[in-house]
Steps between C-alpha positions, in 0.01 A plus 500: 500500500117471505330185404147365475430192707347200331419200722602159383397173673819312570652313801871580555750374752577860591346838419588636154371712219516473116622800298571563130860478389512866383378622848757281674778645281390849584488422871829315478380179636581134391303186547458421885618855590317693781270793455318719743136544430319804658129487514262771620579431866733197529819372345685176438801347350463208262681318220454553121435260221550634144304440185452656152168334423283445820457860606490826324759797564380720781303211670611269778348155571463459869373204693250531791766470776693796362179703445392428855833624650457849328129500525467542122213391276482406125540815301672708763825680437815451690859625498774251448870558550815288496581380851861428580611166646465514892814544698400184687610287205864602588429369861374171360826465292702568813325218683555271208865582545470395863537852639340625823222746434429820708166574666428758228576248225264241656227753557520610137478141364197417713328833418550441119368156525199617692430779250545268198803686371698178451437243237448132596840414352664751736297379797608139418859611481452662858349177639763281339786725634358469848456117468865457378676776720266547788484799743675576820303583828499872435382455138225258617379758750509782238307289252237408760446866596485610146227239422303620809515856382333428170169428670284654772593429871233384730538588878300297734401629853553155652837363544694276453394381148577144407534323162494153367622347166429151341592346169152610370321334209354164521742354765484815722176689459308292762750588774479888493127536606556263788811664629362850459186401684685347791739793536224755485285293753803508739471893494785565283505738190549320166389689186575241237569557135505220237526490127288344230628196289859540391648153449200279572136491412388676824668764709407567855290793416306303233421232772408746765272699245263203496373596842595868554594820311876532458504839318484766776558859521772654731238630750317161499834317560585708799137477638478117479858439630457729806155356579548136468888471504564370150360458146570322174538716196661521161828684523472697178144627538631838637810705416729285703873432440604209290475163647197601702 
């Protein structure tokens, strides 16, 4: 079905759109069901909220984050179709039942999380199942490889490549710059990634940004690391895998 996009300024815990009840009935979607939105060049899957007063039939209210994903503007037309529940939801249930997951199942779960195909409730169920039931060594290896495959890989000409991790935040962000500097000065390769604030007022990248740039392109990352041996950068400034 074709719909006219109307921007609405709202913050949401996860991407979603608002559609008229009659349109939802015609598409066969309920509250919090998934739909696939096809823009002119890009597509995304998002959740639906229903209303019979806020939006007119044939129009879809869309937040800026959803519009950005499909490169749509206010007034554009998009195609919206019902999107079935991902198969990875079954795998999450299997892990909740303490079953061992195959490589394919783990890959599908991670892929769907990265592509925003799972709701936050489903992701919470996945994390809770892992916390309660855990993973064996093979599952951990598959999970790690699946996460790596969601981002770009960077191959350095210099080897070996070293890494270092601290607690971060207020107690730990003063350690990383010192350790990275010492290791790089010793002639070793240590391209360090850090995060911004997560559980404290200041993450390592927030602290480091007071005296140098932490948002670097892939080419700049490789150039700096292979020239001086190390750098300090924000892990999510490029298309890296989760946890970068």
